[in-house]
N, C-alpha and C positions, 0 to 999 in steps of 0.2 A: 625376733619375729618378723620385723620389717624385711630383713634379708631373706627369710624363708618365703614370704609372700612374693618378693621380687623374683626369686628363683622359680617359683611356681609359674608366674606369668611369662617369664622368658624361656622356660624349659632349658635351663642352663646346661650346656654340654659338659661342663666340668663335673657336675653332679652325676649326670648320666654315665659318664665314662669311668666312674669309680674313684674320683678324688676323695681323699680322706678315709679310704679303706686300707687298713694296714694289718699285716700279720703280727700277732703278739708273740712274745717269747715262748708261750706254751703251745704255739702252733695253730691256735684259733685265729679268726679274723674279726677285727673290731671296726665298726663303722662310726668314725668320729664326727660325721655330719649329723647323726641322730643321737645315739647314746652308746658309748663304748662299753657300758656294763652288761650288754647283752650280746656276747660274741657268738659267731656262727662257725661252722666247721670249714666252709670254703669261701673263697672270694665270690664265686657265682651265687651262693646263697645270700650274700650281702646285697648283690645287685638285684636279685629277685625280691628281697624284702623292700628295697628302695622303690622298685616298680610297683609293688603292692601298695605301699604307703602313698606314693605319688598319684596313683589312679584314684584313690579315695579323696585325696586332698584337691585334685584338679577341679572338683566341683566348685571350689572357692572362686574360680575365675569367672563363673557365670552368675554369682550372687550380686544383689544390689548393695548390700552392706554386711559387715561382719562385726559382731560384738566380741571383743577380746578382753578378757579379765586377767589380771595379774595374780599369780599365786604368791605364797609367802616368800619363795626363793627369789622371784623377780622383784618383789617390792623391797 
């Protein structure tokens, strides 16, 4: 999570340029930066989904504090 907050603040170019988006053997594209279990049809769809998510997350840059709770997987 710390790495994701740092990426949001820096607007990392490696994430914007499609790092960790790979074509799977079945021809679909998986975005390993977020969750590879939800593949999309094209590389461009993966980029568009990233843009959609980042636009919603960017509001975190302007908040005064964040409450982050750990789920069972992280604990």
